C-alpha angles and dihedrals in degrees: 000000000000125000122226121257115275127216120218124183115207116176095331095315119121114216128186118205128181130200125209127203128235093265091059093050088053091055094045107036121190115265113257120233111260112238116246108248113223116235115252109246113212097165121117117259114272092241090067094072094038114121122264096247090054092052091046091052093048088050092052092045091052089050104049098026107024116184116263110244128185117262116277114253110211115196094184125087118240117244122210105233096169123229116351121242092243090057092046093053095045092053114105118250097249091060093056089053092051089046092053092046090052095048088052094048102038111009121198117267109236128187117258117277114255112215117195096183124087118241118245122208105233097167124230114350119239093242088058093049092052092049093061121094124253096253093058091057090047092052090048093052089049091051093049091050096045098040112011120199115262109239125188117252116272116255107224116196095182121089119235117250108238102195104042088156113036114240089234090069119093116209114208114191123211116268093231088064092053098050117076106191132132118264120263123216113198115216120248123266113265113246116246113260097218093061109119112235115229113215113237113246116252120227114255115223112237115215111217120239112247092213092058090047090053096044093050121127108280090214091063090078092052090049091052092049092050091050091051090049093049091052089054093049090049093054090049093052093047090050091051093048089049091052091048093052091049092048091050092049091050091048094053101039102029108021090158090071091062 
């Protein structure tokens, strides 16, 4: 509700005053004072430009007569992280040896590990499968083929698609897929009788020049000798490796023969 304007006369002056109701004040709130923003100070601290003697005096005062500060109140809880990495690196080598021996002789008794996750049966790991011998996998394959494991029926939630190929399509197979006849091989065309036969040229033996043989590179003979010796060494090493493999196979499968 809004009251009408009132008229007041003060010393010959006509003044009009209006009064608004609470509803009008709710619609037109009073402007709030804007907070004064603090200016961003990007200047360096004043102690950066102080003279050297003043900085030295301040450091000596903090060393011999430090200011008394209230005790620090920590709200967080300390966590035992063990020995820091810096302390481990700074330890001498003989202390690490004694620590390892102590851990082997009398290990530290730790509380049991609390697992919050649930174990999942993933079957046999791949590393365990690869570590088995070959006859173990052979027997397992024979057992699966003779007496396969009974597995429950698979629950399918998807619906089968009835019309994979629309009925409006017409499939035409290849004619070669419909005919079942033996393959026919036609004979080769006979060569014409009047064709002149060209005799094949015979190789002409080339006699090496004695001068060229004498002037050959003298290192060629050494190279050929080294190649011949390398072939001999290769055959020796291959024979030794083969004998070692045969010995290992006999030792594994037939140890009574050794």
